[in-house]
N, C-alpha and C positions, 0 to 999 in steps of 0.2 A: 396821561397821569392828573392834569385837572379835576378831570370826572372821576376816577379814581379816587383821590384825596375828598372830594366832595361826597361822593357814596359812602366811603368810609366815616366821615364826619356825622353823617346823618342815621348811621346804623341806629344808635340808641333812640332815637325817634320812632324806628320804626317797628310794628308789629311783628311776631314770629315768621308769620305765613309772607310778610311784604321782604321781610330780610331774605329770603330764599330769591327774591329777584332781583337781590341789587346785579348779580351777575348779567341780567337781563338786560339792565339799564347801561350797563358798560358795553354790552353787544350791542345794542341798539346806537348807543352814541359811537363806537367804533362803526358798524355798518353804514351809519349814515356819513361821516366822515370820507368811507372808500368809496362810496358812491360819489358825493361831490367832489372828491377828489380825484379821480378813475381821468385815466390819458391827459393828464393837467390839467383839470377842470372842463372838460370839453361838454360835460352834460351842463353842469350850469352856463356856461360861454351859450350855448343852445338854450337855454332857459331865456337866458335875459334877451338874448336876441332876437325868440320869438315873444316878445314883449311878454314874458310870464310874471313879472313886478306887477305890469300894469293890468293883465288879467287877474291876480290875485287880489289886487286891492279892489277892481269894479265887482268882483263880487263876493267879497267880504261877507256884507250882511247874509247872501245866500249859505255861505258855508259855515257861519256862525248857528245860523239856524239849524245846518244839519247836525252840528255839535248839541247845541241845547236839546235839540228833538228828542236824540239819543243818550244824554247824558245827563237826563233832567232828572230822573230818577235817583242817580248817584249823588248828585249836587243840590239836592229840595230843600236839603236843613238850612244850607248855607244860605245867606241873605246879602246878595252882591248890591243890592241898592246902599246898603250902609258900604261908607265909605274906607272903614277899616276892616284890615285883614283878617279873614277867619281865623278863629284857635285852632293850632295843627289838630288838636284832638276831634275836630269836626270834621276832618277832612275825611273824604273816603278813601279807603286801602287801595293800594297798587297792586293788584291780584289780575293774572291772565288765566283764569278759568274760561268754560265754554262760553259762559253770558257774554262777558267781556268779550272774548273775541270777536263772538258775534256782532257786537255792537260797535265796536273799534272795525269790522269789515262793512255795516252799514254805512259808517260816517266816512269810510272811505267812497263806498260807492256814491253816495249823495254827495261829495265835495265835486270827486272828478265827474258825475254829471253837470254841475256847476259849472266847471271850470269848460265843459266841453261846450258850452255857450259864447264862448271867447269867437273871435275871429279866426281865430289859429287854434288847433287842437293840439298844438306842439306842448303847452305849458300842461294841459290835464293829463296827456302823454307821462308825461316827466314825473308830475305828481304821484299819479297812479306806480309808476316804474320805482318811485325812491320808498312809497307805501309799503309795496309790495316785498322789497329788500330790504325791509326793516321788518317785517312781517317774519321772515324766513330764520330770524335770529330769536325768535321769542316762541313761546309755548302753542302761540297761535297756531305755528305753522304744521304741529303734529295733530291739533285740537279740529281743524277744519280744513277746507279747502274751495278757495272761491272759485 
């Protein structure tokens, strides 16, 4: 309900194409919660017991590099060195076209590849599964196959 209230509240700020994606955001949130809560949270417990948080922390810079390299074209107009938040009208649109889905896939591959360098492969496998689980409720599932 919280996410539904949030997406309803921001609807007036969205472009028409972004408004169509409001339901997708709800689906992603529901999917993520279902994944994490599956079997009383067994997956998140496994992630924690396999030193998942430590793995994520140790690979934080590498994962940021994956994101920066892929999204630099979307965010080039934003100045993150400036400590103030960017204006809403300067943020990139939230759309799920072929290019965006390909970019998301590239980030996923890069992040998982970096996490696989941790001593236990379990965190990488779980992150990959979460991202696959989420992709299934977006148009990316129909636009491309990994």
